[in-house]
N, C-alpha and C positions, 0 to 999 in steps of 0.2 A: 526182553522188557526191562527197562531201567528201573532201579529201585527209587523210592521217593528221595532218598539222600543223593543219589546220582543225578536225578533230574534237577534237584535244587542246585547242586554244584555246577552243572553245565549251564543252567540258566543264569547263575551269578556271573559266570565267565562271559557269557554273551552280552549281558546287560552292561558289564564293565567296559566292554570293547565297543559295543554298538549303540548303547543308550537304552532307555526303558521301552517296554512293550507298549503298543497302542491297543492291541486286541487282547481280551481276556479269554484264553483258550484252555480248555480242560485237556490235560495230557495223560490222564490216568493216575492211579495210585493216590487219588485225592488232591492232585497238584494242579493248580491254576497258574497261568503265567502272570496274573496280577494279584487276584485275591479270590476267595470263595464267597465274597459278599455281592449282593445284588447291585451295589453302586457301580460296579465295573461290568455288569452284564450288558452285552450289546443286543438290544431288542430287534435290531434290523435282521439278525440271523433268522429269527422266527418269522419276521415279516416277509423276507425275501423267499424263504423256503416255502411258505404258505402260498405266496403269489405264483411261484413256478409250479408247485404241486397242483394248484387249482386251474391254471390257465395254459400250461404247456401242451396239454393234450397227449402227453406220453408219460410213461413211467420214468421216475427220476434216474433209474439206472440205465436208461437208453439215451440220455441227453448228453450233448457236448456243450460245456459251459465255459464262458470266458469271463474272468474276473479282472477288470481293468483297474489299475492303480491299487493293487490289492493289499498294500501295506504288509501286515503280518499274516495275511491270507485267510482270515477266519471264514469268510463267505465261501471261497473256493474249497477250503478244507471241509466245510459242512456238506457241500454238494458231493465232494469226493467220497465222504463217509457214507453217503446214500447211494453210491455206485456210479455216479456220473463221471464222464471223462472231462477233466478240467484243465484249463490253461490259465495261469495267473501271471499278469504282467505288472511289474513294479519298477519305478525309475531309480530307486535308491537301494543300494546293496545293503545298507544298514537295516532297512525294513525287511528285505527279502531273506536275509540270513535267519531271522527269527521264524519266518514262514517255513524255511527249509528244515529248521530244527523241529518244528511242530510236525511237519510231514514225516520226517524220519522217525520221530518218537512214536507217532501213531501208526507207522508201518504202511503208509499209503503209496501205491505205485501208479495210481490213476490220476495224479495231478502233476502237471509240469509247471515249474516256476521259472520265469525268465526275467532277467534284468534288462529292461528296455524302456524307452520313452513311449508312452501310449500314443503319441502323435505319429509313431512309425507303424501303427496298425494298418494292415492291408490284407486282402483276401489271399494274395499270392504268398505272403509271409506266414500267415497263421491259419488260413483256411476258413471254413464256415462254422457257425455255431447256432445251436437251437436257442440258446439263452445267453444274453450278455448282461453282466452286472456292472453298472457304471455308477458307483457310489463314491461321493466325496471327491470328484475330480473335475467335473464340468466347470464349476465356479473357481477353479484354480488356473484356468486357461484364459489367455487374452485373445483378442481378435487379431487376425482372422483365424487363428488356430482352432478356436472353439467351434467354428462353423465347419471346417474341414474334418475335425475330429468326429462330430456327430454324423457327418456324411459317411465317414469310413465305418462307423458302427452300423449304419444302414446297409452298407455293402456286405458286411460279414454276418449279419444277423438274419436268420431264416424264420425265427419264431417270435420271440419277445425280448425286449430290452427293459431293464429296470434302471431308471435314472433317479438317483436320490441325491439331493443337495440343496444348497441355498439358492434363493432367487432374489431378484430385486423387487421391492414393492413399488419403486418409483421409476417411471420411464424418463429419467433425466437426460440421458445421452443416447444418441443413435449411432448405429454402425451400418454401413452398406456392404452387402455381400451378394455377388451375382445378380445385381439389379434389384435386390430386395432390401428392405429396411428392417432392422432389429433394434429393440430398445432395452435399456438397462442402465447400469452405472458402473463406474470403475472402482476397483478395490485394490489397496496396496498390499502386495504379498511380502515384500522385504523392505527393511529400512533403507533409505538412500545411502549409498556408499558401502553396502554390505559386501564383504569379501566372498570369494567363491567357497571358502571353507565354512563361513558362517551360513551361507545359503544351503550347503550340503548337509549341515547339521540341523537345519530347520526341517525336521522330518515330516511335518504336516503341511508344508507350503509348496509353492510351485518349484519346478526344477531350475528354471532360468529366467522366466519373465518377472520383471519387477512389479508388475500390476496385472490384474485379471479383470475380466468383464463379466459381471453378474447379469444374466438375462432376466427379463421379467417373465412371469409364468406364461403370458400370452405369446411372447416372442419365442420362448423355448418350445411351446406347442407348435408354432409355425415352423420352426427349424426342423423338428422331428417329422412333421408332415411332409416337408419338402425333401426329406432325406429318405423317403421311401416307406415310411410307416403309414398304415391305413387307418389306424385309430390310436388315440392316446387317452389314458385314464389316470385319475389321481386316486391313490389307495388310502383309505381312511381306517381300515380295519384289517388285521389285528392292530389294536391301539398301541401307539408308543408316544408318550408325551415328550416332546422335544424341549430343550432348554430355550431355543429360539423358534419363534413361530414362522420364520421365513424359510424354513426347511420343508421340502415336500418330497413325496415319493410318487413318481410317474411310471406308468407301465405303457410302453409303446409296442404295438402289435403289428406284425406283418400278416396281411390278409390277401385274399384273392379278389380280383375285380368282380363287381356286382352289376347285374343288369336289372333295373327296376321294371316291374310289370304294371303296377297301379299308377305310377307317376313317371312314365317314360320320358317326359320332357326334361327331367333332371339328368338323364343318362349322358347327354352331351354338354351339360352345363359345367363350366370350369369350377374347380373346388374353391370354396371360400376360405379366407384366412383372417385371423384376428387383426383389428386395428391397433393403434398405439395403446389404447385403453378403452374399456367398456364404460358406457354411461352409468352413473350411480343412481339408477332408477329402479324402484321396487314396484310390484303390482299395486294398483290403487288401494287394494284392501289393506296393504301394509303401510301405506303412507298416512301422514297426519290428516285426519278427517276434518280439515278446516275449510270452510267456505266463507265468503264475505259476510254472510248473515251470522254464522256461528262465531266468527272472530269478533264481529261487532258486539254481539250479545255478551261474550265473555269479557271483553274489555269494559263494556258498560257495567257489568256486575262487579268487576274489580274496582272501578272508579267509585261505585256506590259504597263498597267496603272502605275505601279510603276516606270518604266523607263521614261515614259512621264511626270509624275507628282510627283517628289520626295517629294514635300511638303505634299503629301497625304500618306506618308509612313506608319504612325501608322494605319490609317483607312484601307489601303489596306492590311497590314499585318494581321489585325484583320479579314478582309474578307477571306484572305487565310486560316487563322486558322479555321474559321467557316466552310469553304468548306471541309477542311481535316477532321474535326470532323464529318460532315455530311456523307462523304464518308466512314469513319471508321464505323459509326453506321449502314450504309446501308449494308456493307459487313458482319458485325457481325450478323445482322438480317438474311441475306441470308444464312450464315453458319448455324444458328440455324434452319432456315426453312428446309434446306437440311438434317440436322441431324434428324429432326422430320419425314421428308419424308422417310428417310432411315429406321427409327424405324417402320414406318407404313408398309413399304415393307417387313421388317423382320417378322412382325406380320402376314401380309397377307400370306407370304410364309409358315410360320408355320401352319396357318389355312389350307392352301391347302394341305400341307404334311399330316396333321392329317386326313383331309377328304379323301385323297388318300389311306392312310393306312386303314382307316375304310372301304372303298369300297373293298380294297384287302382282308380284313378279311371276309367281307360278301361273296365275290366270293369264297374264300377258303372254307367257311362253306357250300356254295351251292354245290361246287364240291364234298365235302365230303358226303353230303346228297345224291347227284346223284350217287356217287360210291356205297354208301350203298344200295340205291334202286336197282341199277344194280346187285349188288351182291345177294341181296335177290331174284331178279327175276331169276337169274341163278340157285340159290339153289332150288327155287321152281320148275323150269323146271327139274332139276336133280332128285328131289324127285318124281316128277310125273312119270318120266321115270322108276325109280326104282320100283315104285308101279305097273307100267304097266307090268313089268316082272313077 
């Protein structure tokens, strides 16, 4: 075991050669790679460990865990310290050297650290994993790489995958992949004209693509579902307050096929996927409770106030404006709700029509069979009579 002074000396040498640490890892003897203050604590360590402990269905020390784009390896190291067999893949040597230093210092022999591009992930190369940690990487990939990357995760994962990262709030741009449409927006990874050396030193950006594509939450859910995951959840607890509210933690699960008993008509129904965006409509109880009568009464009351108190003109006009905006918003939401209800009825009518047509076809087929059987019976009777003669 290294002394505190030896740890500090080796750490200084690593930082001077490879740049500062990203992860704040405790290496013993009171030594942290960044500081012993909470400002550098990575709350995702607690979050990811809790998710896996709660959902994996196996003890931690029986799991095989993959940490993708692992940087300095904090998540993989944590699982290794709980007994899991871990593989960490990182594209930059400058990041992985620090992870290797932490591994050696902690005396761990159950974590393998590999310098590789995560886009090279395959079952043949790395095998299967109970758990895949995919933190801070999806939003650094461009299309079509991001689609193939998630598909590869689906191929190597047998249990659950944690996808943590930024999403796009706006479906401004679309991308096509295997006949499906995905929405999001482009994000610049490196400044135009950046040299290979500058890109390599940008330790928290993409390896080579100058821009990336941030998927919307709905499109990311669709992509995970089409990559073999049977359910996707968003984790809200344990709590970690992010600096940016466009970062989410999703848990994608691999499950077994289900056969419904109470609603068998859904067993052969194709899975549904999210549209470009969902309508911004709340339950009627959450909407502004404005009707034509109520709005008229409130406007009349405000006009009366205006007559009685001319000195409050500006305030009253502002209130009038606010009421009109509320009324407009309410009727717009009502129109959207009715439009969606109309589409639902249309869909329901089509389903009924298809079901009715299917029943008619079955009836026609049954009648044909009965007619054929009747004809055969009559022919049999006729043949018997002829033979009797």
